[in-house]
C-alpha positions in Angstrom: -29.5 -6.1 -12.3 -26.7 -3.7 -13.0 -25.7 -1.8 -16.1 -22.3 -2.3 -17.6 -20.9 0.7 -15.8 -21.9 -0.7 -12.4 -24.9 1.6 -12.1 -28.4 0.7 -11.2 -31.3 0.3 -13.6 -34.7 1.6 -12.5 -36.5 -0.6 -10.0 -33.4 -2.3 -8.8 -33.5 -3.3 -5.1 -30.7 -4.7 -3.0 -27.0 -4.3 -3.5 -25.3 -5.4 -6.7 -22.6 -8.0 -7.0 -19.3 -6.1 -7.1 -16.6 -7.9 -9.2 -13.0 -7.3 -8.2 -11.5 -4.5 -10.3 -8.2 -5.0 -12.0 -5.7 -2.3 -11.2 -2.4 -3.9 -12.4 -0.9 -6.6 -14.4 2.3 -6.7 -12.3 3.5 -10.1 -11.2 3.6 -10.2 -7.3 6.6 -12.7 -7.1 8.7 -10.7 -9.6 7.9 -7.6 -7.6 8.8 -9.2 -4.3 12.2 -10.3 -5.7 13.0 -6.8 -7.1 12.0 -5.1 -3.9 14.2 -7.5 -2.0 17.2 -6.8 -4.2 16.5 -3.0 -3.9 16.2 -3.1 -0.1 19.4 -5.1 0.3 21.3 -2.5 -1.8 19.5 0.3 0.1 20.4 -0.9 3.7 23.8 -2.4 2.7 23.0 -5.9 3.9 21.0 -9.0 2.9 17.3 -8.2 3.3 14.2 -10.3 2.9 10.8 -9.2 1.7 7.8 -11.4 2.3 4.0 -11.4 2.6 3.5 -9.4 -0.5 -0.1 -8.4 -0.9 -2.4 -5.7 -2.2 -5.3 -4.0 -0.6 -8.4 -4.0 -2.7 -10.9 -2.5 -0.3 -10.4 1.1 -1.6 -8.8 3.1 -4.2 -8.7 3.0 -8.0 -5.4 4.7 -8.8 -1.9 4.1 -7.4 -0.9 0.5 -6.5 -0.7 -0.1 -2.7 1.5 -3.0 -1.9 1.7 -4.4 1.7 4.9 -6.2 2.6 7.0 -7.4 5.5 10.7 -6.7 5.4 13.6 -7.8 7.5 17.2 -6.5 7.5 20.1 -5.5 9.6 21.5 -2.0 9.7 24.1 -0.6 12.0 24.0 -3.8 13.9 20.3 -3.4 14.6 17.9 -6.0 13.3 14.7 -4.7 11.7 11.5 -6.7 11.1 9.0 -4.2 9.8 5.5 -4.2 8.3 5.6 -1.7 5.4 3.6 -0.2 2.6 4.9 0.6 -0.9 3.1 3.0 -3.1 3.8 2.4 -6.7 3.1 4.5 -9.7 1.0 2.3 -12.0 2.4 1.0 -15.3 1.4 3.0 -18.3 0.1 -0.1 -20.0 -2.5 -0.6 -17.2 -4.5 2.6 -18.1 -3.5 4.8 -15.1 -6.1 7.3 -13.9 -3.6 10.3 -13.9 -1.2 11.4 -16.6 1.7 11.4 -14.1 2.3 10.2 -10.6 4.5 12.6 -8.7 5.9 10.2 -6.1 8.4 12.7 -4.8 5.5 15.2 -4.3 3.5 12.6 -2.3 6.6 11.6 -0.3 7.4 15.2 0.5 3.9 16.4 1.5 3.4 13.4 3.8 6.8 14.2 5.4 6.0 17.9 5.8 2.5 17.3 7.1 3.8 14.9 9.7 6.5 17.4 10.8 4.4 20.5 10.9 0.9 19.4 12.1 -0.8 16.9 14.2 -2.5 15.4 11.2 -1.8 11.6 11.5 0.3 10.4 8.5 2.5 7.3 8.2 6.2 7.6 8.6 7.8 7.7 5.2 11.1 5.9 4.8 12.5 5.7 1.3 11.7 7.3 -2.1 12.7 6.0 -5.5 12.0 8.6 -8.2 13.2 6.4 -11.2 11.9 3.0 -12.5 15.4 1.5 -12.2 14.7 -0.6 -9.1 11.3 -2.2 -9.8 10.2 -0.8 -13.1 8.3 2.2 -11.7 8.8 5.0 -9.2 7.7 4.3 -5.7 8.0 5.2 -2.0 7.9 3.1 1.1 6.2 4.0 4.4 5.4 2.3 7.7 2.2 0.4 7.9 -0.5 1.6 10.3 -3.1 -0.6 11.8 -6.7 0.6 11.5 -10.0 0.2 9.8 -11.1 1.9 6.5 -14.7 2.5 5.5 -14.9 0.1 2.5 -15.4 1.1 -1.1 -16.2 -2.4 -2.2 -18.9 -2.9 -1.3 -19.4 0.8 -0.4 -19.9 1.2 3.4 -23.3 2.8 3.0 -24.7 -0.2 1.0 -25.5 -1.9 4.3 -24.5 -5.4 5.4 -22.2 -6.1 8.3 -19.3 -3.7 7.5 -18.0 -2.1 10.7 -18.9 1.4 9.8 -22.5 0.9 8.7 -23.3 -1.1 11.8 -21.8 1.5 14.1 -24.1 3.7 16.3 -25.2 7.0 15.0 -23.1 8.6 17.7 -19.9 6.8 16.6 -20.6 7.6 12.9 -20.9 11.3 13.9 -17.7 11.0 16.0 -15.8 9.8 12.9 -17.4 12.5 10.8 -16.3 15.3 13.3 -12.9 13.8 13.7 -12.3 13.8 10.0 -13.4 17.4 9.6 -10.9 18.3 12.4 -8.2 16.8 10.2 -9.1 19.2 7.4 -9.2 22.1 9.9 -5.7 21.2 11.1 -4.3 20.7 7.6 -5.6 24.1 6.5 -3.6 25.9 9.2 -0.5 25.3 7.1 0.7 28.5 5.2 0.2 27.8 1.5 2.7 30.7 0.8 5.5 29.0 2.7 8.3 28.3 0.3 8.5 24.8 1.6 5.2 24.1 -0.3 6.2 25.8 -3.6 6.4 22.4 -5.2 2.6 22.1 -4.9 2.0 25.0 -7.3 0.4 24.0 -10.6 2.4 25.0 -13.7 -0.7 26.1 -15.6 -2.2 29.5 -16.5 -4.5 31.2 -14.0 -4.7 34.3 -11.9 -6.0 32.6 -8.8 -5.4 29.4 -7.0 -8.9 28.1 -8.0 -8.3 29.1 -11.6 -5.1 27.1 -11.7 -6.7 24.2 -9.9 -9.5 23.9 -12.5 -7.0 24.4 -15.4 -4.9 21.6 -14.0 -8.0 19.4 -13.8 -9.0 20.4 -17.3 -5.5 19.3 -18.5 -6.1 16.0 -16.8 -9.4 15.6 -18.6 -7.7 16.4 -21.9 -5.2 13.6 -21.2 -8.0 11.1 -20.6 -9.9 12.2 -23.6 -6.9 11.9 -25.9 -7.0 8.1 -25.6 -10.6 7.4 -24.7 -12.6 10.0 -26.5 -14.2 13.3 -25.5 -17.1 13.4 -23.1 -19.9 15.9 -24.0 -21.1 15.8 -20.4 -17.7 16.7 -18.9 -17.1 19.5 -21.4 -20.6 20.9 -20.6 -19.7 20.7 -16.9 -16.5 22.7 -17.4 -18.6 25.4 -19.2 -21.0 25.3 -16.2 -18.2 25.9 -13.8 -17.0 28.9 -15.7 -20.6 30.4 -15.6 -21.0 29.8 -11.9 -17.6 30.9 -10.6 -17.5 31.9 -6.9 -17.3 35.6 -6.3 -14.9 35.2 -3.4 -12.4 32.3 -3.4 -10.9 33.1 0.0 -7.3 32.6 0.9 -5.7 29.4 -0.5 -4.7 26.6 1.7 -2.8 23.3 1.4 -5.5 20.9 0.0 -5.3 17.2 0.7 -7.2 16.8 -2.6 -8.7 13.4 -2.1 -10.3 13.9 1.3 -12.6 10.9 1.3 -13.2 8.9 4.5 -12.1 5.9 2.4 -8.6 7.4 2.2 -8.2 7.4 6.0 -7.6 4.7 8.6 -9.5 4.9 11.8 -9.3 3.4 15.3 -12.1 4.0 17.8 -13.6 6.3 15.1 -10.7 8.6 15.1 -8.3 8.9 12.2 -4.8 7.3 12.7 -3.5 7.6 9.1 -4.4 10.1 6.3 -3.5 8.4 3.0 -3.6 9.0 -0.8 -2.0 12.4 -1.5 -2.0 12.0 -5.3 -4.3 15.0 -5.7 -2.6 17.3 -3.3 -2.4 20.9 -4.3 -3.2 24.5 -3.3 -6.6 26.0 -3.4 -9.7 27.2 -1.5 -10.7 25.5 1.7 -13.9 24.4 0.1 -12.0 21.9 -2.2 -11.4 19.6 0.7 -14.7 20.2 2.5 -16.7 19.6 -0.7 -14.7 16.5 -1.7 -15.4 15.0 1.8 -19.1 15.7 1.2 -19.2 14.5 -2.4 -17.2 11.4 -1.7 -20.2 10.2 0.4 -22.8 11.7 -1.8 -21.7 9.8 -4.8 -22.1 6.5 -2.9 -25.5 7.7 -1.7 -26.7 8.4 -5.2 -25.7 4.9 -6.3 -27.2 3.3 -3.2 -30.5 5.2 -3.8 -30.5 3.8 -7.4 -30.6 0.3 -6.0 -33.4 1.1 -3.5 -31.0 0.9 -0.6 -31.5 3.2 2.4 -27.9 4.4 2.5 -26.7 6.8 5.2 -28.6 10.0 4.6 -27.8 11.5 8.1 -24.0 11.1 7.6 -21.8 13.9 6.2 -24.7 16.3 5.7 -23.4 19.6 4.2 -24.9 21.7 6.9 -23.4 19.6 9.7 -19.9 19.5 8.2 -19.9 23.2 7.4 -21.0 24.0 11.0 -18.3 21.8 12.5 -15.6 23.3 10.2 -16.7 26.8 11.1 -16.5 26.0 14.9 -13.0 24.7 14.5 -11.6 27.4 12.2 -13.8 30.4 12.4 -14.3 30.2 8.6 -17.8 29.4 7.2 -17.5 27.3 4.0 -19.4 28.9 1.1 -20.5 28.1 -2.5 -20.5 24.4 -1.6 -22.9 23.5 -4.4 -20.4 24.9 -6.9 -17.5 23.0 -5.3 -19.5 19.8 -5.0 -20.4 20.1 -8.7 -16.7 20.5 -9.3 -16.0 17.3 -7.3 -18.6 15.6 -9.4 -16.8 16.5 -12.5 -13.5 15.1 -11.2 -15.3 11.8 -10.3 -16.7 11.7 -13.8 -13.2 12.0 -15.2 -12.1 9.2 -12.9 -15.0 7.0 -14.0 -14.1 7.7 -17.7 -10.6 6.4 -17.0 -11.5 3.4 -14.8 -14.1 2.5 -17.4 -11.4 2.5 -20.0 -9.3 0.4 -17.8 -12.2 -2.1 -17.5 -12.4 -2.3 -21.2 -8.7 -2.8 -21.4 -8.8 -5.8 -19.0 -11.8 -7.3 -20.9 -14.3 -6.7 -18.0 -16.7 -4.8 -20.2 -17.3 -3.8 -23.8 -16.8 -0.2 -25.0 -20.2 1.6 -25.1 -21.5 3.5 -28.1 -21.9 6.6 -25.9 -18.8 7.3 -23.9 -20.8 9.1 -21.2 -22.2 5.7 -20.2 -18.9 5.1 -18.5 -19.7 7.9 -16.0 -21.2 6.2 -13.0 -22.4 9.6 -11.6 -23.8 10.7 -15.0 -27.5 11.3 -14.0 -26.6 13.2 -10.8 -24.1 15.4 -12.6 -26.7 16.1 -15.3 -29.2 17.2 -12.7 -26.5 19.4 -11.1 -26.0 21.2 -14.4 -29.7 21.5 -14.9 -30.2 23.0 -11.4 -32.5 20.2 -10.2 -30.1 18.1 -8.1 -30.4 20.2 -4.9 -34.2 20.4 -4.9 
């Protein structure tokens, strides 16, 4: 059986049933018509938009809309498979307080221009809700495979990544670390990246990063209630601050393998730049690690074998050092920081499930946190034993 928050109860064996999560109340046909009108005005000719659909395999935040569009521009006919990234409606309990679509559009564009990191071609940006009711941007669709979140790839079954050979799984791991290494070559002090600076107090990049995340938590708590566990975790971070943060880099922010598309176990599109920022290298390295670890903890709770040999911290750190000459440090601190961010996400997605009538509000708000027990063990100093 499962608990209301989707976690496991003691003695569970086998994977749980995973109901589809609601992300939006937007009507697909109405959205299609508005996108069609918008595109016609944008290209200056009658356009058609068809095959509207959403991807539900990964992600809990922005709306990702798949579409096919046809139009004529400068006497050239276009028939394109595209993706629109939409800021969620405020009524649908969004994860973040704001969705800086211009920031996402610009960082994807710059990363594509300045590095070999594979990102989709971005086409159009709309920063106001005038066209379809929310800001959005449009980019080319890339074909590839994504390690699924629903069911999580490490839960077993016949998903393409779990059934791959250990050698191919390691190849995907190393290729993903190489993306981080390449991204981190960008000069964070370059004025072209000034728009990534957080407008919050703090005398270092990490201090500002944590202050920004604390402001995010305050936003979540304002509508859903304060979490004793998350507030304890922020105190723990202050008490265990790294002595040397290193030089800041451009941080992808959401560096999970579930936010990349792969072909032949190599990344062909790096997606989901909502959490992009500036900070220590370890932010991305630890997020990559914890994005797998959180699934491992849940799998272990169900008595599933998981994938314990994939994305081991020592392996990832060694690969990253070989590629960059920099040895990641204080990874337990940064992984605990990642666990705090996941806890905030779970608070918000739990509130969304309550909003859509998928569950009842618990008496203890920390029951919404799917990684509650592992985070509690991190704070107690027993998780890494």
